C-alpha positions as CSV (number, residue, x, y, z in Angstrom):
1,X,76.5,52.8,-94.6
2,X,72.6,54.4,-93.9
3,X,70.4,53.6,-96.8
4,X,70.2,55.7,-99.7
5,X,66.3,55.9,-101.7
6,X,67.5,56.5,-105.3
7,X,64.5,57.0,-107.3
8,X,65.8,59.2,-110.3
9,X,69.5,58.7,-112.2
10,X,70.4,62.9,-110.9
11,X,69.4,59.9,-107.3
12,X,71.8,57.4,-108.4
13,X,74.6,59.6,-109.3
14,X,74.9,61.7,-106.1
15,X,74.8,58.7,-104.0
16,X,77.6,57.1,-106.2
17,X,80.8,58.6,-104.7
18,X,79.5,58.1,-101.5
19,X,78.3,54.8,-101.5
20,X,81.5,53.8,-103.2
21,X,83.7,56.2,-101.0
22,X,85.3,58.4,-104.0
23,X,84.1,60.4,-107.3
24,X,85.0,57.9,-110.8
25,X,86.3,57.9,-113.1
26,X,86.7,55.9,-116.6
27,X,84.6,53.3,-115.0
28,X,81.4,51.7,-115.0
29,X,79.4,51.1,-111.8
30,X,76.7,48.4,-111.7
31,X,74.4,49.3,-109.0
32,X,71.9,46.2,-107.3
33,X,68.2,46.6,-105.7
34,X,65.3,45.7,-104.9
35,X,67.2,42.4,-103.2
36,X,67.0,41.5,-99.3
37,X,70.2,43.4,-98.3
38,X,70.0,46.7,-99.4
39,X,71.6,48.7,-102.1
40,X,74.3,47.3,-103.9
41,X,77.9,48.8,-106.3
42,X,80.2,47.2,-108.0
43,X,82.7,49.3,-109.3
44,X,84.6,48.0,-112.8
45,X,87.2,49.9,-115.2
46,X,86.3,50.6,-118.2
47,X,86.4,49.2,-120.7
48,X,84.2,46.3,-118.4
49,X,85.6,42.5,-120.8
50,X,82.5,40.1,-121.1
51,X,83.4,37.1,-118.3
52,X,83.9,40.8,-115.9
53,X,80.2,41.6,-116.9
54,X,78.9,37.8,-116.1
55,X,80.1,38.0,-112.9
56,X,78.7,40.8,-112.0
57,X,75.4,40.4,-113.4
58,X,76.1,36.5,-111.5
59,X,76.6,38.4,-107.8
60,X,74.2,40.7,-108.5
61,X,72.3,37.8,-108.9
62,X,72.8,35.3,-107.0
63,X,71.7,37.6,-103.8
64,X,68.6,38.4,-105.0
65,X,68.7,41.7,-106.5
66,X,66.0,42.5,-108.9
67,X,67.0,45.7,-110.7
68,X,69.7,47.6,-111.4
69,X,71.2,50.9,-112.6
70,X,74.1,51.3,-114.9
71,X,76.3,54.8,-114.2
72,X,79.8,55.0,-117.1
73,X,81.7,57.7,-116.0
74,X,84.4,57.9,-118.7
75,X,83.6,58.7,-123.3
76,X,81.5,58.3,-124.7
77,X,81.9,55.2,-126.8
78,X,83.9,53.0,-123.5
79,X,80.3,53.6,-121.6
80,X,78.4,52.4,-123.7
81,X,79.9,49.4,-125.4
82,X,80.5,48.8,-121.7
83,X,77.1,49.5,-120.1
84,X,75.3,47.4,-123.2
85,X,76.9,44.1,-122.6
86,X,76.5,44.5,-119.3
87,X,72.5,45.3,-119.4
88,X,73.1,42.5,-121.3
89,X,74.2,39.9,-118.5
90,X,72.3,41.1,-116.8
91,X,69.0,40.9,-118.6
92,X,70.3,37.1,-119.0
93,X,70.6,37.0,-115.4
94,X,67.3,37.6,-114.3
95,X,68.1,40.8,-112.9
96,X,66.7,44.3,-114.7
97,X,68.0,47.4,-116.2
98,X,65.6,50.3,-114.9
99,X,68.1,53.5,-117.1
100,X,71.9,53.1,-117.9
101,X,73.5,57.1,-118.5
102,X,76.7,57.7,-119.0
103,X,78.1,61.1,-116.5
104,X,80.3,63.4,-117.8
105,X,82.0,66.6,-116.6
106,X,78.4,67.9,-114.4
107,X,76.2,66.2,-117.2
108,X,75.0,62.8,-117.5
109,X,72.3,61.3,-121.0
110,X,70.5,58.7,-121.1
111,X,71.8,55.1,-123.1
112,X,67.8,54.0,-123.0
113,X,66.1,57.3,-124.4
114,X,66.0,56.7,-128.3
115,X,63.3,59.1,-129.2
116,X,64.7,62.4,-128.4
117,X,63.6,62.7,-124.6
118,X,67.3,63.7,-123.3
119,X,68.8,67.0,-124.6
120,X,71.3,66.2,-127.0
121,X,74.2,68.4,-124.9
122,X,73.2,66.2,-121.7
123,X,71.4,67.3,-118.5
124,X,72.7,69.1,-115.8
125,X,73.3,67.6,-112.8
126,X,75.0,69.6,-108.9
127,X,75.4,66.5,-106.3
128,X,75.9,69.3,-103.9
129,X,72.3,70.5,-103.5
130,X,71.0,67.1,-103.6
131,X,69.2,65.9,-100.5
132,X,70.9,61.7,-100.8
133,X,74.3,64.1,-100.5
134,X,72.9,65.8,-97.6
135,X,72.0,62.2,-96.4
136,X,75.2,60.6,-96.5
137,X,77.6,64.1,-95.6
138,X,75.0,63.8,-92.3
139,X,76.0,60.4,-91.0
140,X,79.6,60.7,-91.4
141,X,79.8,59.5,-94.9
142,X,82.3,61.4,-96.9
143,X,83.5,61.1,-101.5
144,X,86.7,61.9,-102.1
145,X,87.6,63.3,-105.1
146,X,89.3,60.2,-106.8
147,X,90.4,56.9,-105.9
148,X,94.8,57.8,-105.3
149,X,92.8,59.8,-102.9
150,X,91.1,57.2,-100.6
151,X,94.1,55.1,-101.2
152,X,96.4,58.2,-100.2
153,X,94.1,57.7,-97.2
154,X,94.7,54.2,-96.2
155,X,98.8,54.7,-97.0
156,X,101.8,55.2,-93.9
157,X,102.3,58.0,-92.0
158,X,105.5,59.8,-93.0
159,X,107.8,62.8,-91.9
160,X,107.9,63.5,-88.1
161,X,105.3,61.6,-87.6
162,X,106.9,58.0,-88.8
163,X,110.4,59.0,-87.0
164,X,108.2,59.4,-84.1
165,X,106.4,56.0,-84.8
166,X,110.6,53.7,-85.7
167,X,111.3,55.4,-82.0
168,X,107.7,53.9,-79.9
169,X,107.8,50.5,-82.0
170,X,112.1,50.8,-81.5
171,X,111.2,50.6,-77.5
172,X,108.5,48.3,-77.1
173,X,110.1,45.6,-79.4
174,X,113.1,46.1,-76.5
175,X,110.6,45.3,-73.9
176,X,108.8,42.0,-75.8
177,X,112.2,41.5,-76.7
178,X,113.2,40.7,-72.9
179,X,109.8,38.9,-72.6
180,X,111.8,36.7,-75.0
181,X,113.7,34.8,-72.7
182,X,110.9,33.3,-70.9
183,X,109.5,30.4,-71.6
184,X,108.3,29.7,-75.5
185,X,104.7,29.1,-73.1
186,X,104.8,31.8,-70.7
187,X,106.1,34.2,-73.4
188,X,103.2,33.4,-75.2
189,X,100.5,33.7,-72.6
190,X,101.7,37.0,-71.2
191,X,101.8,38.7,-75.0
192,X,97.7,37.5,-74.9
193,X,97.4,38.4,-71.7
194,X,98.6,41.8,-71.7
195,X,97.1,42.5,-75.4
196,X,93.2,41.7,-74.1
197,X,93.9,43.7,-71.4
198,X,95.8,46.7,-74.0
199,X,93.4,46.7,-76.9
200,X,89.9,47.2,-74.6
201,X,91.9,50.4,-73.5
202,X,93.2,51.8,-75.7
203,X,90.5,51.7,-77.3
204,X,87.9,52.8,-74.9
205,X,90.1,55.7,-74.4
206,X,90.1,56.6,-78.2
207,X,86.7,56.2,-78.2
208,X,86.5,58.8,-75.3
209,X,88.1,60.9,-77.4
210,X,91.2,60.5,-76.9
211,X,94.4,59.6,-79.6
212,X,96.2,56.7,-79.3
213,X,99.9,58.1,-78.5
214,X,102.6,56.7,-80.8
215,X,103.9,53.6,-77.7
216,X,100.3,52.4,-77.5
217,X,100.4,52.1,-80.7
218,X,104.0,50.3,-81.1
219,X,102.6,48.0,-78.4
220,X,99.0,47.5,-80.5
221,X,100.9,46.9,-83.5
222,X,103.0,43.3,-81.6
223,X,100.3,42.6,-79.7
224,X,97.7,41.5,-82.6
225,X,100.1,39.8,-83.8
226,X,98.7,37.4,-81.1
227,X,96.1,35.7,-83.6
228,X,93.7,35.8,-80.4
229,X,94.4,39.6,-79.4
230,X,93.8,40.2,-82.4
231,X,90.6,38.1,-82.2
232,X,89.8,40.2,-79.4
233,X,90.6,44.1,-81.4
234,X,87.9,42.2,-84.1
235,X,84.7,41.5,-81.7
236,X,84.9,44.6,-80.9
237,X,84.3,46.8,-83.8
238,X,80.5,48.1,-83.2
239,X,78.7,46.2,-86.0
240,X,75.8,48.8,-85.7
241,X,77.5,52.2,-86.0
242,X,81.5,51.2,-86.4
243,X,82.1,55.0,-88.2
244,X,84.8,55.9,-85.0
245,X,86.0,52.3,-85.7
246,X,86.8,53.0,-89.2
247,X,89.0,56.5,-87.8
248,X,90.7,54.3,-85.1
249,X,92.0,51.1,-87.2
250,X,92.6,53.7,-90.0
251,X,94.8,55.9,-88.0
252,X,96.3,53.2,-86.8
253,X,97.0,51.3,-89.7
254,X,98.7,54.9,-91.0
255,X,100.9,54.7,-88.2
256,X,103.1,51.4,-87.2
257,X,105.7,49.7,-88.5
258,X,105.2,47.5,-91.7
259,X,106.0,44.8,-89.8
260,X,102.7,44.7,-87.8
261,X,100.4,46.2,-91.1
262,X,97.6,42.7,-91.6
263,X,96.0,42.7,-89.4
264,X,94.9,46.7,-88.7
265,X,94.7,47.3,-92.4
266,X,92.3,44.1,-92.1
267,X,90.3,45.3,-88.5
268,X,90.4,48.6,-91.3
269,X,88.6,46.6,-93.8
270,X,85.6,44.9,-91.8
271,X,85.4,47.7,-90.5
272,X,84.6,49.2,-93.2
273,X,82.8,46.7,-94.6
274,X,80.2,46.6,-92.1
275,X,79.8,50.5,-92.8
276,X,79.0,49.5,-96.6
277,X,81.5,51.2,-97.6
278,X,83.6,48.7,-100.1
279,X,86.1,51.4,-101.8
280,X,87.4,51.5,-98.5
281,X,87.7,48.2,-97.5
282,X,89.4,46.8,-100.0
283,X,92.0,50.3,-100.6
284,X,93.0,48.2,-96.7
285,X,92.6,44.9,-97.3
286,X,95.5,45.9,-100.9
287,X,97.9,47.3,-97.7
288,X,96.9,44.2,-95.6
289,X,97.5,41.7,-98.7
290,X,100.8,43.2,-99.7
291,X,102.2,43.0,-96.6
292,X,101.0,39.7,-95.9
293,X,99.7,37.3,-99.2
294,X,98.4,34.8,-97.1
295,X,97.3,36.7,-94.1
296,X,93.6,34.3,-93.7
297,X,91.7,37.6,-92.1
298,X,92.2,39.7,-95.5
299,X,92.2,36.5,-97.2
300,X,88.6,36.6,-95.6
301,X,87.2,39.1,-96.3
302,X,88.7,39.3,-99.6
303,X,86.6,36.1,-100.3
304,X,83.4,37.8,-99.0
305,X,83.6,41.1,-100.4
306,X,84.5,39.5,-104.5
307,X,81.3,36.9,-104.4
308,X,79.5,39.8,-103.0
309,X,78.9,38.8,-99.8
310,X,75.7,41.7,-97.9
311,X,77.7,42.8,-94.2
312,X,74.1,41.7,-93.0
313,X,75.2,37.8,-93.4
314,X,78.5,38.0,-92.3
315,X,78.2,39.7,-88.8
316,X,80.0,38.5,-85.6
317,X,77.8,39.4,-82.9
318,X,80.1,38.2,-80.7
319,X,81.3,39.2,-77.0
320,X,84.4,39.1,-75.7
321,X,82.5,36.8,-73.1
322,X,81.4,34.3,-76.0
323,X,84.9,34.3,-77.8
324,X,86.9,33.9,-74.7
325,X,84.4,30.9,-73.7
326,X,85.2,29.8,-77.6
327,X,89.0,29.9,-77.0
328,X,88.3,27.8,-73.3
329,X,89.2,30.6,-71.2
330,X,87.5,31.6,-68.1
331,X,84.4,34.0,-68.7
332,X,83.7,36.8,-66.2
333,X,80.6,35.4,-65.6
334,X,81.6,31.9,-64.5
335,X,84.9,33.5,-62.7
């Protein structure tokens, strides 16, 4: 995500929906900053258990964040209790809590103000007029109404679109079933060869503005069950500007039939994680792990995110030729 400069409580309030991808409710959001890896936002449901607070504090301290802001969304009692225990855990871990606020109904209250410096009725705010909201919007980031809307944004399409995808998937599966009559080694190599041709062609057309057809998506879903093809799609995600990849893999994920969900869901999660969109990465991973709890790419990404590893430390930076060499295949340079 484009770096958002947070100078005040109102800046933080404006930034949170774009850091999470949605407007939080009944939540405690911890923003870590003044560290080597930009800004980190962690959201927890209220009330926050003590163990969760200690885990977040350890995560921020372990990744070099020296300061934190706390924003609680919900009733005063729940917010004050959870924010207080979180602040204590952060302080014990060596992270300075520079401000703690409660946000509700278009107003915010400082939880660190003890001398009447803030109005009892709270301070009104308007995110829509903030510079941070303008910067985030200009960069292509959106803030959905709530987490439920974010979850719906990765759910399967329905109606006529779903029926059309079922028919396309049946056509693709009949085609690949004919391949299965070949020796197993030939079937695998043919799947890899055609997949490595299909993935870059579909991606190139999508980046040029042409949405993949249902047949394109059905074939892609099948090809991605081959890990070599999946890895080709993975290293082709633009880690510097992943917005187009996020749009592409979200579309593919929503259209593939259930057996083919894990790979596109994991690829979407990685693209979102690369962009700093933890909310979208998490809901995409939920879909991947619901479909296959042992899917290796999803399990790896889940562990990276849970450990608070910054995207900059998880960059792949591999070219197609380097990937081919890693698989001991002839590269374009060598051929």
